[in-house]
MDAnalysis code that builds the backbone (N, CA, C; Angstrom):
import MDAnalysis as mda
import numpy as np

u = mda.Universe.empty(249, n_residues=83, atom_resindex=np.repeat(np.arange(83), 3), trajectory=True)
u.add_TopologyAttr("name", ["N", "CA", "C"] * 83)
u.add_TopologyAttr("resid", np.arange(1, 84))
u.add_TopologyAttr("resname", ["MET", "THR", "THR", "GLN", "THR", "GLN", "GLN", "PRO", "THR", "GLY", "PRO", "ALA", "ALA", "GLN", "GLN", "GLN", "GLY", "SER", "HIS", "HIS", "PHE", "ILE", "LEU", "THR", "LEU", "GLN", "LYS", "PRO", "TYR", "GLN", "GLY", "GLY", "PHE", "VAL", "THR", "ALA", "THR", "PHE", "THR", "ASN", "THR", "PHE", "THR", "PRO", "ARG", "PRO", "ASP", "ASP", "THR", "ARG", "ALA", "ASP", "ILE", "TYR", "LYS", "VAL", "LEU", "PHE", "GLU", "GLN", "VAL", "THR", "ARG", "ALA", "ASN", "PRO", "GLU", "LEU", "ALA", "ASN", "ALA", "ASN", "VAL", "LEU", "PHE", "PHE", "SER", "LEU", "GLU", "ARG", "ASN", "GLN", "LEU"])
u.atoms.positions = np.array([
    [0.849, -1.153, 0.000],
    [0.000, 0.000, 0.000],
    [0.903, 1.227, 0.000],
    [0.784, 2.087, -0.971],
    [1.596, 3.292, -1.077],
    [0.694, 4.468, -1.373],
    [0.896, 5.548, -0.649],
    [0.152, 6.772, -0.905],
    [1.108, 7.757, -1.534],
    [0.725, 8.299, -2.673],
    [1.568, 9.274, -3.346],
    [0.739, 10.503, -3.661],
    [1.398, 11.620, -3.756],
    [0.723, 12.847, -4.145],
    [1.344, 13.345, -5.429],
    [0.537, 13.952, -6.277],
    [1.060, 14.559, -7.491],
    [1.626, 15.921, -7.136],
    [2.628, 16.334, -7.876],
    [3.218, 17.647, -7.664],
    [2.427, 18.678, -8.453],
    [1.641, 19.518, -7.772],
    [0.877, 20.517, -8.495],
    [1.779, 21.609, -9.055],
    [1.279, 22.289, -10.060],
    [1.994, 23.422, -10.639],
    [1.121, 24.656, -10.509],
    [1.693, 25.812, -10.675],
    [0.942, 27.061, -10.607],
    [0.530, 27.392, -9.183],
    [-0.626, 28.042, -8.990],
    [-1.061, 28.474, -7.659],
    [-1.213, 27.330, -6.667],
    [-1.602, 26.149, -7.138],
    [-1.761, 25.018, -6.220],
    [-0.445, 24.643, -5.562],
    [0.659, 24.805, -6.260],
    [1.974, 24.469, -5.706],
    [2.295, 25.343, -4.502],
    [1.792, 26.544, -4.466],
    [2.052, 27.450, -3.354],
    [1.294, 27.039, -2.095],
    [0.329, 26.131, -2.204],
    [-0.462, 25.700, -1.062],
    [0.115, 24.449, -0.399],
    [1.261, 23.990, -0.841],
    [1.898, 22.841, -0.220],
    [2.378, 23.219, 1.178],
    [2.571, 22.196, 2.003],
    [3.101, 22.429, 3.333],
    [4.556, 22.865, 3.282],
    [5.030, 23.388, 4.388],
    [6.401, 23.886, 4.446],
    [7.443, 22.770, 4.503],
    [7.012, 21.551, 4.838],
    [7.912, 20.404, 4.943],
    [7.359, 19.231, 4.141],
    [8.263, 18.390, 3.650],
    [7.887, 17.169, 2.938],
    [8.324, 15.990, 3.802],
    [7.448, 14.980, 3.931],
    [7.815, 13.806, 4.717],
    [7.619, 12.533, 3.923],
    [8.386, 11.516, 4.319],
    [8.234, 10.147, 3.838],
    [8.254, 9.269, 5.086],
    [7.268, 8.404, 5.205],
    [7.162, 7.511, 6.354],
    [6.852, 6.108, 5.837],
    [7.735, 5.155, 6.124],
    [7.535, 3.764, 5.706],
    [7.346, 2.908, 6.945],
    [6.247, 2.141, 6.948],
    [5.902, 1.275, 8.071],
    [5.858, -0.175, 7.600],
    [6.124, -1.087, 8.538],
    [6.051, -2.518, 8.229],
    [5.477, -3.257, 9.426],
    [4.635, -4.250, 9.120],
    [4.013, -5.030, 10.186],
    [3.832, -6.468, 9.709],
    [4.050, -7.455, 10.610],
    [3.791, -8.842, 10.233],
    [2.324, -9.017, 9.828],
    [2.113, -9.832, 8.789],
    [0.757, -10.041, 8.288],
    [0.678, -11.384, 7.570],
    [-0.186, -12.268, 8.054],
    [-0.452, -13.566, 7.443],
    [0.815, -14.313, 7.031],
    [1.740, -14.436, 7.952],
    [2.962, -15.177, 7.694],
    [4.018, -14.416, 6.914],
    [3.733, -13.193, 6.548],
    [4.687, -12.347, 5.836],
    [4.683, -10.961, 6.457],
    [4.818, -9.959, 5.626],
    [4.820, -8.583, 6.106],
    [4.009, -7.714, 5.153],
    [3.400, -6.685, 5.711],
    [2.813, -5.632, 4.899],
    [3.702, -4.404, 5.110],
    [4.092, -3.776, 4.032],
    [4.934, -2.593, 4.082],
    [4.216, -1.473, 3.339],
    [4.186, -0.294, 3.939],
    [3.477, 0.834, 3.328],
    [4.308, 2.097, 3.472],
    [4.361, 2.876, 2.399],
    [5.072, 4.151, 2.403],
    [4.085, 5.276, 2.169],
    [4.179, 6.304, 2.989],
    [3.299, 7.464, 2.902],
    [4.162, 8.698, 2.669],
    [3.711, 9.578, 1.805],
    [4.454, 10.800, 1.516],
    [3.468, 11.936, 1.280],
    [3.822, 13.105, 1.766],
    [2.969, 14.275, 1.591],
    [3.731, 15.485, 2.118],
    [3.040, 16.612, 2.152],
    [3.634, 17.798, 2.756],
    [2.885, 18.104, 4.045],
    [3.521, 18.885, 4.911],
    [3.005, 19.147, 6.248],
    [3.564, 20.479, 6.714],
    [2.765, 21.272, 7.393],
    [3.251, 22.522, 7.980],
    [3.146, 22.407, 9.496],
    [4.283, 22.314, 10.177],
    [4.255, 22.186, 11.634],
    [3.929, 23.521, 12.310],
    [3.552, 23.418, 13.569],
    [3.368, 24.626, 14.387],
    [4.751, 25.203, 14.689],
    [4.837, 26.483, 14.986],
    [6.153, 27.121, 15.168],
    [7.061, 26.454, 16.207],
    [6.511, 25.918, 17.290],
    [7.347, 25.340, 18.347],
    [7.515, 23.826, 18.236],
    [6.984, 23.208, 17.176],
    [7.108, 21.761, 17.008],
    [8.555, 21.349, 16.793],
    [8.906, 20.213, 17.367],
    [10.211, 19.610, 17.131],
    [10.044, 18.492, 16.103],
    [11.148, 17.961, 15.640],
    [11.110, 16.820, 14.721],
    [10.387, 15.644, 15.374],
    [10.625, 15.415, 16.656],
    [9.963, 14.333, 17.386],
    [8.454, 14.566, 17.466],
    [8.032, 15.802, 17.680],
    [6.600, 16.132, 17.704],
    [5.943, 15.799, 16.371],
    [6.599, 16.192, 15.296],
    [6.056, 15.969, 13.958],
    [5.993, 14.472, 13.656],
    [7.038, 13.743, 14.003],
    [7.052, 12.284, 13.819],
    [5.850, 11.654, 14.519],
    [5.624, 12.028, 15.768],
    [4.522, 11.459, 16.548],
    [3.177, 11.781, 15.899],
    [2.979, 13.023, 15.494],
    [1.718, 13.434, 14.849],
    [1.496, 12.657, 13.558],
    [2.525, 12.570, 12.723],
    [2.386, 11.880, 11.440],
    [2.129, 10.388, 11.630],
    [2.854, 9.762, 12.554],
    [2.648, 8.337, 12.821],
    [1.222, 8.088, 13.290],
    [0.735, 8.944, 14.184],
    [-0.633, 8.791, 14.696],
    [-1.661, 9.008, 13.594],
    [-1.451, 10.004, 12.738],
    [-2.394, 10.252, 11.644],
    [-2.434, 9.071, 10.671],
    [-1.274, 8.566, 10.314],
    [-1.209, 7.457, 9.354],
    [-1.850, 6.199, 9.938],
    [-1.553, 5.877, 11.187],
    [-2.099, 4.647, 11.766],
    [-3.585, 4.787, 12.112],
    [-4.042, 6.005, 12.372],
    [-5.479, 6.209, 12.586],
    [-6.233, 6.006, 11.274],
    [-5.672, 6.488, 10.185],
    [-6.302, 6.332, 8.867],
    [-6.145, 4.913, 8.326],
    [-5.161, 4.175, 8.837],
    [-4.872, 2.806, 8.384],
    [-4.723, 1.908, 9.610],
    [-5.821, 1.575, 10.278],
    [-5.735, 0.844, 11.550],
    [-5.002, -0.491, 11.468],
    [-4.935, -1.077, 10.270],
    [-4.206, -2.334, 10.126],
    [-2.707, -2.155, 10.374],
    [-2.246, -0.900, 10.398],
    [-0.830, -0.623, 10.650],
    [-0.558, -0.194, 12.092],
    [-1.563, -0.295, 12.952],
    [-1.348, 0.033, 14.365],
    [-0.200, -0.823, 14.899],
    [0.676, -0.233, 15.656],
    [1.849, -0.898, 16.246],
    [2.855, -1.378, 15.206],
    [2.825, -0.803, 14.020],
    [3.799, -1.167, 12.985],
    [5.185, -0.644, 13.353],
    [6.187, -1.264, 12.764],
    [7.565, -0.802, 12.915],
    [7.850, 0.265, 11.862],
    [8.618, 1.258, 12.244],
    [9.017, 2.307, 11.308],
    [10.316, 1.870, 10.646],
    [10.285, 1.737, 9.324],
    [11.488, 1.386, 8.579],
    [12.232, 2.624, 8.120],
    [11.481, 3.711, 7.868],
    [12.110, 4.913, 7.336],
    [11.255, 6.129, 7.676],
    [11.911, 7.215, 8.085],
    [11.231, 8.488, 8.314],
    [12.159, 9.598, 7.845],
    [11.634, 10.444, 6.984],
    [12.391, 11.600, 6.502],
    [11.494, 12.825, 6.589],
    [12.051, 13.919, 7.056],
    [11.346, 15.191, 7.139],
    [12.308, 16.272, 6.690],
    [11.955, 16.962, 5.631],
    [12.827, 17.978, 5.053],
    [12.009, 19.234, 4.760],
    [12.683, 20.368, 4.731],
    [12.026, 21.592, 4.266],
    [11.586, 21.353, 2.828],
    [10.422, 21.823, 2.453],
    [9.862, 21.592, 1.137],
    [10.316, 22.714, 0.194],
    [11.599, 22.693, -0.105],
    [12.175, 23.687, -1.000],
    [13.381, 23.086, -1.693],
    [13.784, 23.684, -2.789],
    [14.984, 23.236, -3.500],
    [16.159, 24.091, -3.084],
])
C-alpha cells in the first residue's frame, strides 16, 4: 500500500506544506509482512520539534490505516519543502 501525491503546478503548488515527509511502516501479516510508504507535505506549528512531527504523522497514518497500528518504522524523513 503506497500513498503518493502529485506535484501541483501554478497556484496550487504554493499551497503545499512547508515540509515534505516520507514515512515507511512494516508489520507482520499472514505469515509475511505488509509494508506501506506514505508521503505528503506538512506545515508544523512554530514550536514543534522533529519528534513532535514524527509522533503526529505516525498517529495520523495509523489512525487512517488501523491495520498498521503498532507497525515498525522502517524509514522516516522530514525535510524543508524547498529546493
